[in-house]
DSSP file (Angstrom, degrees, kcal/mol; ACC not computed):
  #  RESIDUE AA STRUCTURE BP1 BP2  ACC     N-H-->O    O-->H-N    N-H-->O    O-->H-N    TCO  KAPPA ALPHA  PHI   PSI    X-CA   Y-CA   Z-CA
    1    1 A X              0   0    0      0, 0.0     2,-0.3     0, 0.0     0, 0.0   0.000 360.0 360.0 360.0 134.6   -0.7   32.3    3.4
    2    2 A X        -     0   0    0      1,-0.1     2,-0.1     3,-0.0     3,-0.0  -0.740 360.0-112.1 -99.1 147.5   -3.4   29.9    2.2
    3    3 A X        -     0   0    0     -2,-0.3     2,-0.3     1,-0.1    -1,-0.1  -0.436  35.8-102.4 -73.9 148.6   -3.4   26.2    2.9
    4    4 A X        -     0   0    0     -2,-0.1     2,-0.6     1,-0.1    -1,-0.1  -0.553  35.7-127.3 -70.1 131.5   -2.8   23.7    0.1
    5    5 A X        -     0   0    0     -2,-0.3     2,-0.2    -3,-0.0    -1,-0.1  -0.729  20.6-142.3 -84.8 119.6   -6.2   22.2   -0.9
    6    6 A X        -     0   0    0     -2,-0.6    35,-0.1     1,-0.1     2,-0.0  -0.509  23.0-107.8 -76.9 148.3   -6.0   18.4   -0.9
    7    7 A X        -     0   0    0     33,-0.3    33,-3.3    -2,-0.2     2,-0.2  -0.351  35.2-105.7 -70.3 158.1   -7.8   16.5   -3.6
    8    8 A X  B >>  -A   39   0A   0     31,-0.3     4,-1.5     1,-0.1     3,-1.2  -0.583  22.3-122.2 -78.5 148.0  -11.0   14.6   -2.7
    9    9 A X  H 3> S+     0   0    0     29,-2.8     4,-3.4     1,-0.3     8,-0.2   0.881 114.4  59.9 -54.3 -39.5  -10.7   10.8   -2.6
   10   10 A X  H 34 S+     0   0    0     28,-0.4    -1,-0.3    26,-0.3     8,-0.1   0.724 103.4  50.9 -65.6 -22.0  -13.5   10.7   -5.2
   11   11 A X  H <4 S+     0   0    0     -3,-1.2     3,-0.3     2,-0.2    -1,-0.2   0.830 118.3  36.3 -80.7 -34.4  -11.3   12.8   -7.6
   12   12 A X  H  < S+     0   0    0     -4,-1.5    89,-0.3     1,-0.2     2,-0.2   0.876 137.2  17.3 -85.9 -41.7   -8.3   10.5   -7.2
   13   13 A X  S  X S+     0   0    0     -4,-3.4     4,-2.5    -5,-0.2    -1,-0.2  -0.617  70.7 165.0-130.3  70.7  -10.1    7.1   -7.0
   14   14 A X  H  > S+     0   0    0     -3,-0.3     4,-2.2     1,-0.2     5,-0.2   0.880  76.3  49.9 -60.8 -41.2  -13.6    7.7   -8.3
   15   15 A X  H  > S+     0   0    0      2,-0.2     4,-2.4     1,-0.2    -1,-0.2   0.913 112.5  47.1 -64.6 -42.7  -14.6    4.1   -8.7
   16   16 A X  H  > S+     0   0    0      2,-0.2     4,-3.0     1,-0.2     5,-0.3   0.929 111.3  50.9 -64.3 -45.9  -13.4    3.2   -5.2
   17   17 A X  H  X S+     0   0    0     -4,-2.5     4,-2.2    -8,-0.2    -2,-0.2   0.906 112.3  47.3 -60.1 -41.7  -15.3    6.1   -3.6
   18   18 A X  H  X S+     0   0    0     -4,-2.2     4,-2.5    -5,-0.2    -1,-0.2   0.933 113.6  47.0 -65.1 -46.1  -18.5    5.2   -5.4
   19   19 A X  H  X S+     0   0    0     -4,-2.4     4,-2.6     2,-0.2     5,-0.2   0.916 111.7  50.2 -64.5 -42.9  -18.2    1.5   -4.4
   20   20 A X  H  X S+     0   0    0     -4,-3.0     4,-2.2     1,-0.2    -1,-0.2   0.926 111.1  50.1 -60.4 -44.2  -17.4    2.3   -0.8
   21   21 A X  H  X S+     0   0    0     -4,-2.2     4,-1.5    -5,-0.3    -2,-0.2   0.936 112.4  46.9 -58.6 -47.8  -20.4    4.7   -0.7
   22   22 A X  H  < S+     0   0    0     -4,-2.5     4,-0.4     1,-0.2    -2,-0.2   0.892 115.8  44.1 -63.6 -41.1  -22.7    2.0   -2.1
   23   23 A X  H  < S+     0   0    0     -4,-2.6     4,-0.4     1,-0.2     3,-0.3   0.806 115.2  48.6 -75.1 -28.7  -21.5   -0.7    0.2
   24   24 A X  H  X S+     0   0    0     -4,-2.2     4,-3.2    -5,-0.2     3,-0.5   0.727  88.2  82.8 -83.1 -22.6  -21.6    1.5    3.3
   25   25 A X  T  < S+     0   0    0     -4,-1.5     4,-0.4     1,-0.3    -1,-0.2   0.828  93.9  45.4 -58.0 -36.1  -25.1    3.0    2.8
   26   26 A X  T  4 S+     0   0    0     -4,-0.4    -1,-0.3    -3,-0.3     3,-0.2   0.837 117.8  44.4 -74.6 -32.0  -26.9    0.0    4.4
   27   27 A X  T  4 S-     0   0    0     -3,-0.5    -2,-0.2    -4,-0.4     2,-0.2   0.918 140.1  -6.5 -76.4 -46.6  -24.4   -0.2    7.3
   28   28 A X     X  -     0   0    0     -4,-3.2     4,-2.4     1,-0.1    -1,-0.2  -0.664  60.6-175.9-156.2  89.1  -24.2    3.5    8.1
   29   29 A X  H  > S+     0   0    0     -4,-0.4     4,-1.6     1,-0.2    -4,-0.1   0.848  86.4  54.3 -60.9 -37.2  -26.1    5.9    5.7
   30   30 A X  H  4 S+     0   0    0      1,-0.2     4,-0.4     2,-0.2    -1,-0.2   0.931 112.0  43.3 -63.9 -45.4  -24.9    9.0    7.5
   31   31 A X  H >> S+     0   0    0      1,-0.2     3,-1.4     2,-0.2     4,-0.5   0.868 108.9  59.3 -67.1 -36.6  -21.2    8.0    7.2
   32   32 A X  H >< S+     0   0    0     -4,-2.4     3,-1.1     1,-0.3     4,-0.4   0.857  97.2  60.9 -60.1 -35.4  -21.8    6.9    3.6
   33   33 A X  T 3< S+     0   0    0     -4,-1.6    -1,-0.3     1,-0.2    -2,-0.2   0.672 100.3  56.3 -67.1 -15.4  -22.9   10.4    2.7
   34   34 A X  T X4 S+     0   0    0     -3,-1.4     3,-1.2    -4,-0.4     4,-0.5   0.652  83.8  84.2 -88.9 -15.8  -19.4   11.7    3.7
   35   35 A X  G X< S+     0   0    0     -3,-1.1     3,-1.5    -4,-0.5   -25,-0.3   0.889  84.5  54.2 -59.8 -45.8  -17.4    9.5    1.4
   36   36 A X  G 3  S+     0   0    0     -4,-0.4   -26,-0.3     1,-0.3    -1,-0.3   0.720 111.7  46.7 -64.3 -19.9  -17.6   11.7   -1.7
   37   37 A X  G <  S+     0   0    0     -3,-1.2    -1,-0.3    -4,-0.2    -2,-0.2   0.421  81.8 122.9-102.0   0.4  -16.3   14.7    0.2
   38   38 A X    <   -     0   0    0     -3,-1.5   -29,-2.8    -4,-0.5   -28,-0.4  -0.362  60.6-127.0 -63.8 139.8  -13.3   13.0    2.0
   39   39 A X  B     -A    8   0A   0     16,-0.4     2,-0.7   -31,-0.3   -31,-0.3  -0.599  16.9-127.1 -82.7 149.8   -9.9   14.6    1.3
   40   40 A X        +     0   0    0    -33,-3.3   -33,-0.3    -2,-0.2    15,-0.2  -0.890  25.4 178.9-103.4 114.6   -7.1   12.3    0.1
   41   41 A X        -     0   0    0     13,-2.8     2,-0.2    -2,-0.7    14,-0.2   0.322  51.0-101.6 -95.9   5.3   -4.0   12.6    2.3
   42   42 A X  E     -B   54   0B   0     12,-0.6    12,-3.0     2,-0.0    -1,-0.4  -0.493  51.6 -45.5 105.6-176.4   -2.0   10.0    0.3
   43   43 A X  E     -B   53   0B   0     10,-0.2    10,-0.2    -2,-0.2     2,-0.1  -0.634  61.8 -98.4 -91.1 151.6   -1.1    6.4    0.8
   44   44 A X        -     0   0    0      8,-2.7     3,-0.2    -2,-0.3     6,-0.2  -0.449  29.4-157.1 -62.8 140.0    0.2    5.0    4.1
   45   45 A X        +     0   0    0      1,-0.2    -1,-0.1    -2,-0.1     3,-0.1   0.138  60.5 111.3-109.6  19.4    3.9    4.8    3.9
   46   46 A X  S    S+     0   0    0      1,-0.2     2,-0.3     2,-0.1    -1,-0.2   0.864  96.8   0.4 -63.1 -34.2    4.5    2.1    6.6
   47   47 A X  S >  S-     0   0    0     -3,-0.2     3,-1.4     1,-0.0    -1,-0.2  -0.964  79.7-109.6-144.5 158.4    5.5   -0.3    3.8
   48   48 A X  T 3  S+     0   0    0     -2,-0.3    -2,-0.1     1,-0.3    -1,-0.0   0.770 118.9  40.5 -61.3 -24.0    5.8    0.2    0.0
   49   49 A X  T 3  S+     0   0    0     -4,-0.0    -1,-0.3     2,-0.0    -4,-0.1   0.261  77.5 140.4-109.7  12.3    2.8   -2.1   -0.6
   50   50 A X    <   -     0   0    0     -3,-1.4    -6,-0.1    -6,-0.2    41,-0.0  -0.351  43.2-150.8 -58.3 129.7    0.6   -0.9    2.2
   51   51 A X        +     0   0    0     -8,-0.1    41,-2.6     2,-0.1     2,-0.5   0.146  55.3 118.9 -91.4  21.2   -3.0   -0.8    0.8
   52   52 A X  E     - C   0  91B   0     39,-0.2    -8,-2.7    -8,-0.1     2,-0.5  -0.767  47.0-160.3 -94.8 127.7   -4.2    2.0    3.2
   53   53 A X  E     -BC  43  90B   0     37,-2.7    37,-2.4    -2,-0.5     2,-0.4  -0.916  19.2-134.5-102.0 126.5   -5.5    5.2    1.7
   54   54 A X  E     +BC  42  89B   0    -12,-3.0   -13,-2.8    -2,-0.5   -12,-0.6  -0.677  29.1 172.4 -87.5 130.1   -5.4    8.1    4.2
   55   55 A X  S    S+     0   0    0     33,-2.1   -16,-0.4    -2,-0.4     2,-0.3   0.110  73.2  38.7-119.9  17.8   -8.5   10.3    4.4
   56   56 A X  S    S-     0   0    0     32,-0.7   -15,-0.1   -18,-0.1     3,-0.1  -0.945 105.7 -70.5-154.1 161.8   -7.3   12.2    7.5
   57   57 A X    >   -     0   0    0     -2,-0.3     3,-1.9     1,-0.1    -2,-0.1  -0.199  65.0 -85.4 -57.7 149.5   -3.8   13.4    8.6
   58   58 A X  T 3  S+     0   0    0      1,-0.3    -1,-0.1   -17,-0.1     3,-0.1  -0.281 117.4  27.7 -53.2 136.2   -1.3   10.8    9.6
   59   59 A X  T 3  S+     0   0    0      1,-0.3    -1,-0.3    -3,-0.1     2,-0.1   0.421  81.0 149.6  89.0  -1.0   -1.8    9.9   13.3
   60   60 A X    <   -     0   0    0     -3,-1.9    -1,-0.3    28,-0.1     2,-0.1  -0.428  57.0-103.7 -63.5 137.1   -5.5   10.7   13.4
   61   61 A X        +     0   0    0     -2,-0.1    21,-0.2    -3,-0.1    -1,-0.1  -0.402  46.7 168.1 -64.5 135.6   -7.3    8.5   15.9
   62   62 A X        +     0   0    0     19,-0.2    19,-0.2    -2,-0.1    -1,-0.1  -0.469  10.1 155.1-148.1  70.6   -9.2    5.8   14.3
   63   63 A X        +     0   0    0     16,-0.1     2,-0.3    17,-0.0    18,-0.1   0.646  54.8  77.2 -76.5 -14.6  -10.4    3.2   16.8
   64   64 A X  E     -D   80   0B   0     16,-1.6    16,-1.8     2,-0.0     2,-0.4  -0.702  57.3-167.2-102.5 150.7  -13.4    2.0   14.8
   65   65 A X  E     -D   79   0B   0     -2,-0.3     2,-0.4    14,-0.2    14,-0.2  -0.999   6.4-167.1-135.2 135.9  -13.5   -0.4   11.9
   66   66 A X  E     -D   78   0B   0     12,-2.1    12,-2.9    -2,-0.4     2,-0.5  -0.991  18.1-141.6-118.4 129.8  -16.3   -1.2    9.4
   67   67 A X  E     -D   77   0B   0     -2,-0.4     2,-0.5    10,-0.2    10,-0.2  -0.794  12.5-157.3 -91.2 126.6  -15.8   -4.3    7.2
   68   68 A X  E     -D   76   0B   0      8,-2.9     7,-2.6    -2,-0.5     8,-1.5  -0.919  14.0-174.3-106.2 128.0  -17.1   -3.8    3.6
   69   69 A X  E     -D   74   0B   0     -2,-0.5     2,-0.4     5,-0.3     5,-0.2  -0.913  17.5-165.9-123.3 148.1  -18.0   -7.0    1.7
   70   70 A X  E >  S-D   73   0B   0      3,-2.5     3,-2.0    -2,-0.3    -2,-0.0  -0.991  83.1 -15.2-129.0 122.4  -19.1   -7.7   -1.8
   71   71 A X  T 3  S-     0   0    0     -2,-0.4     3,-0.1     1,-0.3    -1,-0.1   0.862 129.9 -52.3  51.8  41.1  -20.5  -11.2   -2.6
   72   72 A X  T 3  S+     0   0    0      1,-0.2     2,-0.5     0, 0.0    -1,-0.3   0.452 115.3 114.4  80.0   0.3  -19.1  -12.5    0.7
   73   73 A X  E <   -D   70   0B   0     -3,-2.0    -3,-2.5    21,-0.0     2,-0.5  -0.899  69.4-124.2-107.6 130.6  -15.6  -11.2    0.0
   74   74 A X  E     +D   69   0B   0     -2,-0.5    -5,-0.3    -5,-0.2     3,-0.1  -0.591  34.2 170.4 -70.9 122.1  -14.0   -8.5    2.2
   75   75 A X  E     +     0   0B   0     -7,-2.6    18,-2.8    -2,-0.5    19,-1.0   0.680  59.7   1.9-106.1 -22.9  -13.0   -5.7   -0.2
   76   76 A X  E     -DE  68  92B   0     -8,-1.5    -8,-2.9    16,-0.3     2,-0.5  -0.992  50.9-141.9-161.2 153.5  -12.1   -3.0    2.3
   77   77 A X  E     -DE  67  91B   0     14,-2.1    14,-3.0    -2,-0.3     2,-0.5  -0.989  21.9-151.9-116.1 127.9  -11.8   -2.0    5.9
   78   78 A X  E     -DE  66  90B   0    -12,-2.9   -12,-2.1    -2,-0.5     2,-0.4  -0.880   2.9-156.1-101.6 127.6  -12.8    1.5    6.9
   79   79 A X  E     -DE  65  89B   0     10,-2.8     9,-2.7    -2,-0.5    10,-1.3  -0.840  17.9-171.9 -95.8 138.3  -11.2    3.2    9.9
   80   80 A X  E     -DE  64  87B   0    -16,-1.8   -16,-1.6    -2,-0.4     7,-0.2  -0.925  24.8 -96.0-133.9 161.0  -13.3    5.9   11.5
   81   81 A X    >   -     0   0    0      5,-2.2     3,-2.1    -2,-0.3   -19,-0.2  -0.107  45.9 -96.4 -68.9 166.4  -12.8    8.6   14.1
   82   82 A X  T 3  S+     0   0    0      1,-0.3    -1,-0.1   -21,-0.2   -20,-0.1   0.794 126.2  49.1 -57.4 -30.0  -13.9    8.1   17.8
   83   83 A X  T 3  S-     0   0    0      3,-0.1    -1,-0.3     0, 0.0    -2,-0.1   0.467 107.5-126.6 -87.4  -0.8  -17.2    9.9   17.2
   84   84 A X  S <  S+     0   0    0     -3,-2.1    -2,-0.1     2,-0.2     3,-0.1   0.884  77.4 118.0  54.0  43.8  -17.9    7.8   14.0
   85   85 A X  S    S+     0   0    0      1,-0.3     2,-0.3   -54,-0.0    -1,-0.1   0.605  70.4  29.0-106.9 -19.3  -18.4   11.0   12.0
   86   86 A X  S    S-     0   0    0     -5,-0.1    -5,-2.2   -48,-0.0     2,-0.4  -0.999  71.9-122.3-148.4 140.5  -15.6   10.6    9.5
   87   87 A X  E     - E   0  80B   0     -2,-0.3    -7,-0.3    -7,-0.2     3,-0.1  -0.688  23.2-174.5 -78.1 129.8  -13.6    7.9    7.8
   88   88 A X  E     -     0   0B   0     -9,-2.7   -33,-2.1    -2,-0.4   -32,-0.7   0.609  64.6  -0.1-102.3 -16.7   -9.9    8.3    8.5
   89   89 A X  E     -CE  54  79B   0    -10,-1.3   -10,-2.8   -35,-0.3     2,-0.5  -0.966  54.4-144.2-168.5 154.1   -8.5    5.6    6.3
   90   90 A X  E     -CE  53  78B   0    -37,-2.4   -37,-2.7    -2,-0.3     2,-0.8  -0.973   9.2-157.2-128.5 116.5   -9.5    2.9    3.8
   91   91 A X  E     -CE  52  77B   0    -14,-3.0   -14,-2.1    -2,-0.5     2,-0.6  -0.843  16.7-151.4 -92.9 111.7   -7.6   -0.4    3.7
   92   92 A X  E     + E   0  76B   0    -41,-2.6   -16,-0.3    -2,-0.8     3,-0.2  -0.749  23.6 169.4 -91.3 118.0   -8.3   -1.8    0.2
   93   93 A X        +     0   0    0    -18,-2.8   -17,-0.2    -2,-0.6    -1,-0.1   0.389  54.4  84.2-111.5   1.0   -8.1   -5.6    0.2
   94   94 A X  S    S-     0   0    0    -19,-1.0    -1,-0.1   -21,-0.1   -18,-0.1   0.358  98.8-112.3 -93.5   8.7   -9.5   -6.6   -3.2
   95   95 A X        +     0   0    0     -3,-0.2     3,-0.1     1,-0.2    -2,-0.1   0.525  60.9 154.3  82.2   4.6   -6.2   -6.2   -5.1
   96   96 A X        -     0   0    0      1,-0.1     2,-0.3     2,-0.1    -1,-0.2  -0.229  56.4 -87.6 -65.1 159.1   -7.3   -3.2   -7.2
   97   97 A X        -     0   0    0      1,-0.1    -1,-0.1     2,-0.0     0, 0.0  -0.522  40.2-177.1 -69.2 124.8   -4.6   -0.9   -8.5
   98   98 A X        +     0   0    0     -2,-0.3     2,-0.2    -3,-0.1    -1,-0.1   0.085  30.4 139.8-111.8  21.5   -3.9    1.9   -6.0
   99   99 A X        -     0   0    0      1,-0.1     2,-0.6     3,-0.0    -2,-0.0  -0.466  56.2-124.2 -65.1 133.6   -1.4    3.8   -8.1
  100  100 A X        -     0   0    0     -2,-0.2    -1,-0.1     1,-0.1   -87,-0.1  -0.709  28.4-120.2 -81.3 121.3   -2.0    7.5   -7.6
  101  101 A X        -     0   0    0     -2,-0.6     2,-0.1   -89,-0.3    -1,-0.1  -0.293  28.1-112.9 -61.1 143.5   -2.5    9.0  -11.1
  102  102 A X              0   0    0      1,-0.1    -1,-0.1    -3,-0.0    -3,-0.0  -0.467 360.0 360.0 -76.7 152.2    0.0   11.7  -12.0
  103  103 A X              0   0    0     -2,-0.1    -1,-0.1     0, 0.0    -2,-0.1   0.475 360.0 360.0 -72.8 360.0   -1.3   15.2  -12.4
């Protein structure tokens, strides 16, 4: 049996993935290079309006946070794994539409 292949975040939210990559490159260029390949595990379901996009399985440890700003406004918070090798979730704070497009 083969595992179901999850879509990449960049396929579901291409504009967001590009913007996160651009904003992160000065903070952590190595981590920024991983954004386009992150898998999209869906939206957080803690509340119907939660703005967190999961890029790792639910319950993945994510003790670190990087704040991404554009023109002095916080647009997203990135959660990353303990080794700071992978983003585990993106909390989108700029009010953009986070509806998942239908297939």
